PyMOL commands that place a pseudoatom at each C-alpha (Angstrom):
pseudoatom trace, name=CA, resn=ILE, resi=1, chain=A, elem=C, hetatm=0, pos=[-44.843, -8.386, -3.182]
pseudoatom trace, name=CA, resn=LYS, resi=2, chain=A, elem=C, hetatm=0, pos=[-42.406, -10.963, -2.375]
pseudoatom trace, name=CA, resn=GLN, resi=3, chain=A, elem=C, hetatm=0, pos=[-41.795, -11.578, 1.534]
pseudoatom trace, name=CA, resn=ARG, resi=4, chain=A, elem=C, hetatm=0, pos=[-38.732, -9.780, 2.795]
pseudoatom trace, name=CA, resn=VAL, resi=5, chain=A, elem=C, hetatm=0, pos=[-36.670, -11.382, 5.552]
pseudoatom trace, name=CA, resn=TYR, resi=6, chain=A, elem=C, hetatm=0, pos=[-34.400, -9.144, 7.736]
pseudoatom trace, name=CA, resn=SER, resi=7, chain=A, elem=C, hetatm=0, pos=[-32.032, -9.727, 10.672]
pseudoatom trace, name=CA, resn=ILE, resi=8, chain=A, elem=C, hetatm=0, pos=[-32.941, -7.400, 13.467]
pseudoatom trace, name=CA, resn=CYS, resi=9, chain=A, elem=C, hetatm=0, pos=[-30.911, -6.669, 16.557]
pseudoatom trace, name=CA, resn=SER, resi=10, chain=A, elem=C, hetatm=0, pos=[-33.039, -5.227, 19.190]
pseudoatom trace, name=CA, resn=SER, resi=11, chain=A, elem=C, hetatm=0, pos=[-32.260, -5.496, 22.999]
pseudoatom trace, name=CA, resn=SER, resi=12, chain=A, elem=C, hetatm=0, pos=[-35.158, -6.843, 24.844]
pseudoatom trace, name=CA, resn=ASP, resi=13, chain=A, elem=C, hetatm=0, pos=[-33.227, -5.765, 28.021]
pseudoatom trace, name=CA, resn=TYR, resi=14, chain=A, elem=C, hetatm=0, pos=[-33.584, -2.208, 26.911]
pseudoatom trace, name=CA, resn=ARG, resi=15, chain=A, elem=C, hetatm=0, pos=[-37.123, -2.261, 25.739]
pseudoatom trace, name=CA, resn=PRO, resi=16, chain=A, elem=C, hetatm=0, pos=[-38.937, -5.391, 27.059]
pseudoatom trace, name=CA, resn=GLY, resi=17, chain=A, elem=C, hetatm=0, pos=[-41.696, -6.421, 24.749]
pseudoatom trace, name=CA, resn=LYS, resi=18, chain=A, elem=C, hetatm=0, pos=[-40.595, -3.959, 22.021]
pseudoatom trace, name=CA, resn=CYS, resi=19, chain=A, elem=C, hetatm=0, pos=[-38.464, -4.353, 18.863]
pseudoatom trace, name=CA, resn=GLN, resi=20, chain=A, elem=C, hetatm=0, pos=[-36.602, -1.127, 17.829]
pseudoatom trace, name=CA, resn=LEU, resi=21, chain=A, elem=C, hetatm=0, pos=[-35.554, -0.289, 14.317]
pseudoatom trace, name=CA, resn=LEU, resi=22, chain=A, elem=C, hetatm=0, pos=[-33.192, 1.901, 12.935]
pseudoatom trace, name=CA, resn=VAL, resi=23, chain=A, elem=C, hetatm=0, pos=[-34.116, 2.520, 9.244]
pseudoatom trace, name=CA, resn=VAL, resi=24, chain=A, elem=C, hetatm=0, pos=[-32.369, 4.444, 6.660]
pseudoatom trace, name=CA, resn=ARG, resi=25, chain=A, elem=C, hetatm=0, pos=[-34.481, 4.845, 3.456]
pseudoatom trace, name=CA, resn=GLU, resi=26, chain=A, elem=C, hetatm=0, pos=[-32.597, 3.612, 0.390]
pseudoatom trace, name=CA, resn=ASP, resi=27, chain=A, elem=C, hetatm=0, pos=[-32.682, 5.776, -2.731]
pseudoatom trace, name=CA, resn=TRP, resi=28, chain=A, elem=C, hetatm=0, pos=[-30.544, 5.744, -5.909]
pseudoatom trace, name=CA, resn=GLU, resi=29, chain=A, elem=C, hetatm=0, pos=[-30.632, 7.053, -9.432]
pseudoatom trace, name=CA, resn=ALA, resi=30, chain=A, elem=C, hetatm=0, pos=[-31.585, 4.685, -12.136]
pseudoatom trace, name=CA, resn=LYS, resi=31, chain=A, elem=C, hetatm=0, pos=[-30.150, 4.494, -15.527]
pseudoatom trace, name=CA, resn=ASP, resi=32, chain=A, elem=C, hetatm=0, pos=[-33.065, 6.532, -16.874]
pseudoatom trace, name=CA, resn=GLY, resi=33, chain=A, elem=C, hetatm=0, pos=[-32.026, 9.350, -14.346]
pseudoatom trace, name=CA, resn=LYS, resi=34, chain=A, elem=C, hetatm=0, pos=[-35.211, 8.901, -12.245]
pseudoatom trace, name=CA, resn=THR, resi=35, chain=A, elem=C, hetatm=0, pos=[-34.644, 8.531, -8.445]
pseudoatom trace, name=CA, resn=LYS, resi=36, chain=A, elem=C, hetatm=0, pos=[-35.760, 5.231, -7.141]
pseudoatom trace, name=CA, resn=PHE, resi=37, chain=A, elem=C, hetatm=0, pos=[-36.624, 4.369, -3.320]
pseudoatom trace, name=CA, resn=GLY, resi=38, chain=A, elem=C, hetatm=0, pos=[-36.268, 1.093, -1.569]
pseudoatom trace, name=CA, resn=LEU, resi=39, chain=A, elem=C, hetatm=0, pos=[-39.871, -0.555, -0.950]
pseudoatom trace, name=CA, resn=CYS, resi=40, chain=A, elem=C, hetatm=0, pos=[-39.560, -1.543, 2.566]
pseudoatom trace, name=CA, resn=SER, resi=41, chain=A, elem=C, hetatm=0, pos=[-37.295, 1.121, 3.788]
pseudoatom trace, name=CA, resn=SER, resi=42, chain=A, elem=C, hetatm=0, pos=[-39.545, 3.876, 2.345]
pseudoatom trace, name=CA, resn=PHE, resi=43, chain=A, elem=C, hetatm=0, pos=[-42.700, 2.359, 3.802]
pseudoatom trace, name=CA, resn=LEU, resi=44, chain=A, elem=C, hetatm=0, pos=[-41.046, 2.237, 7.276]
pseudoatom trace, name=CA, resn=THR, resi=45, chain=A, elem=C, hetatm=0, pos=[-39.779, 5.917, 7.340]
pseudoatom trace, name=CA, resn=PHE, resi=46, chain=A, elem=C, hetatm=0, pos=[-43.444, 6.978, 6.748]
pseudoatom trace, name=CA, resn=VAL, resi=47, chain=A, elem=C, hetatm=0, pos=[-44.593, 5.052, 9.942]
pseudoatom trace, name=CA, resn=ARG, resi=48, chain=A, elem=C, hetatm=0, pos=[-45.105, 7.711, 12.722]
pseudoatom trace, name=CA, resn=PRO, resi=49, chain=A, elem=C, hetatm=0, pos=[-45.290, 7.477, 16.516]
pseudoatom trace, name=CA, resn=GLY, resi=50, chain=A, elem=C, hetatm=0, pos=[-48.459, 5.816, 17.506]
pseudoatom trace, name=CA, resn=GLN, resi=51, chain=A, elem=C, hetatm=0, pos=[-48.955, 3.998, 14.410]
pseudoatom trace, name=CA, resn=TYR, resi=52, chain=A, elem=C, hetatm=0, pos=[-48.318, 0.324, 13.957]
pseudoatom trace, name=CA, resn=CYS, resi=53, chain=A, elem=C, hetatm=0, pos=[-46.356, -1.968, 11.578]
pseudoatom trace, name=CA, resn=VAL, resi=54, chain=A, elem=C, hetatm=0, pos=[-47.303, -5.631, 11.774]
pseudoatom trace, name=CA, resn=GLY, resi=55, chain=A, elem=C, hetatm=0, pos=[-44.546, -8.208, 11.187]
pseudoatom trace, name=CA, resn=HIS, resi=56, chain=A, elem=C, hetatm=0, pos=[-43.576, -11.520, 12.780]
pseudoatom trace, name=CA, resn=SER, resi=57, chain=A, elem=C, hetatm=0, pos=[-40.391, -12.872, 14.207]
pseudoatom trace, name=CA, resn=THR, resi=58, chain=A, elem=C, hetatm=0, pos=[-38.856, -16.299, 14.007]
pseudoatom trace, name=CA, resn=HIS, resi=59, chain=A, elem=C, hetatm=0, pos=[-36.297, -18.055, 16.498]
pseudoatom trace, name=CA, resn=SER, resi=60, chain=A, elem=C, hetatm=0, pos=[-32.878, -16.821, 16.372]
pseudoatom trace, name=CA, resn=VAL, resi=61, chain=A, elem=C, hetatm=0, pos=[-30.042, -19.107, 15.126]
pseudoatom trace, name=CA, resn=MET, resi=62, chain=A, elem=C, hetatm=0, pos=[-27.449, -17.055, 16.892]
pseudoatom trace, name=CA, resn=LYS, resi=63, chain=A, elem=C, hetatm=0, pos=[-25.961, -18.508, 20.260]
pseudoatom trace, name=CA, resn=ILE, resi=64, chain=A, elem=C, hetatm=0, pos=[-24.834, -16.035, 22.765]
pseudoatom trace, name=CA, resn=PRO, resi=65, chain=A, elem=C, hetatm=0, pos=[-22.123, -17.398, 25.095]
pseudoatom trace, name=CA, resn=ASP, resi=66, chain=A, elem=C, hetatm=0, pos=[-23.262, -18.365, 28.787]
pseudoatom trace, name=CA, resn=ASP, resi=67, chain=A, elem=C, hetatm=0, pos=[-20.236, -16.336, 29.950]
pseudoatom trace, name=CA, resn=THR, resi=68, chain=A, elem=C, hetatm=0, pos=[-21.529, -12.765, 30.097]
pseudoatom trace, name=CA, resn=THR, resi=69, chain=A, elem=C, hetatm=0, pos=[-17.860, -11.456, 30.520]
pseudoatom trace, name=CA, resn=VAL, resi=70, chain=A, elem=C, hetatm=0, pos=[-17.034, -12.467, 26.963]
pseudoatom trace, name=CA, resn=HIS, resi=71, chain=A, elem=C, hetatm=0, pos=[-16.826, -9.763, 24.377]
pseudoatom trace, name=CA, resn=ILE, resi=72, chain=A, elem=C, hetatm=0, pos=[-19.174, -9.830, 21.358]
pseudoatom trace, name=CA, resn=PHE, resi=73, chain=A, elem=C, hetatm=0, pos=[-18.724, -7.995, 18.143]
pseudoatom trace, name=CA, resn=MET, resi=74, chain=A, elem=C, hetatm=0, pos=[-21.813, -7.326, 16.258]
pseudoatom trace, name=CA, resn=ALA, resi=75, chain=A, elem=C, hetatm=0, pos=[-22.176, -5.188, 13.087]
pseudoatom trace, name=CA, resn=GLY, resi=76, chain=A, elem=C, hetatm=0, pos=[-24.960, -4.263, 10.873]
pseudoatom trace, name=CA, resn=LEU, resi=77, chain=A, elem=C, hetatm=0, pos=[-23.093, -5.061, 7.611]
pseudoatom trace, name=CA, resn=GLY, resi=78, chain=A, elem=C, hetatm=0, pos=[-23.807, -2.536, 5.032]
pseudoatom trace, name=CA, resn=THR, resi=79, chain=A, elem=C, hetatm=0, pos=[-25.336, 0.062, 7.248]
pseudoatom trace, name=CA, resn=GLY, resi=80, chain=A, elem=C, hetatm=0, pos=[-22.107, 1.741, 8.637]
pseudoatom trace, name=CA, resn=LEU, resi=81, chain=A, elem=C, hetatm=0, pos=[-23.642, 1.124, 12.100]
pseudoatom trace, name=CA, resn=ALA, resi=82, chain=A, elem=C, hetatm=0, pos=[-22.753, -1.394, 14.867]
pseudoatom trace, name=CA, resn=PRO, resi=83, chain=A, elem=C, hetatm=0, pos=[-25.823, -1.794, 17.146]
pseudoatom trace, name=CA, resn=PHE, resi=84, chain=A, elem=C, hetatm=0, pos=[-23.743, -2.613, 20.316]
for i in range(1, 84): cmd.bond("trace and resi %d" % i, "trace and resi %d" % (i + 1))
show_as sticks, trace
zoom trace
């Protein structure tokens, strides 16, 4: 399976040392009429409290302004949700 790279927005101020995810399982009807499910989203929806999912992070390229009074608009494109 090919490596999948995702952009994750998780507040380290809210949960220090933790990465929180909001996952919506992707499903669709294929041309043959069968229901198909997204590989990663389906896997993650079956992870239960107390279970672990191993991943790794890389350095962010996003630059937050030093001025903490500046408004920042962040959107989870394609999700219908904005994390902040």
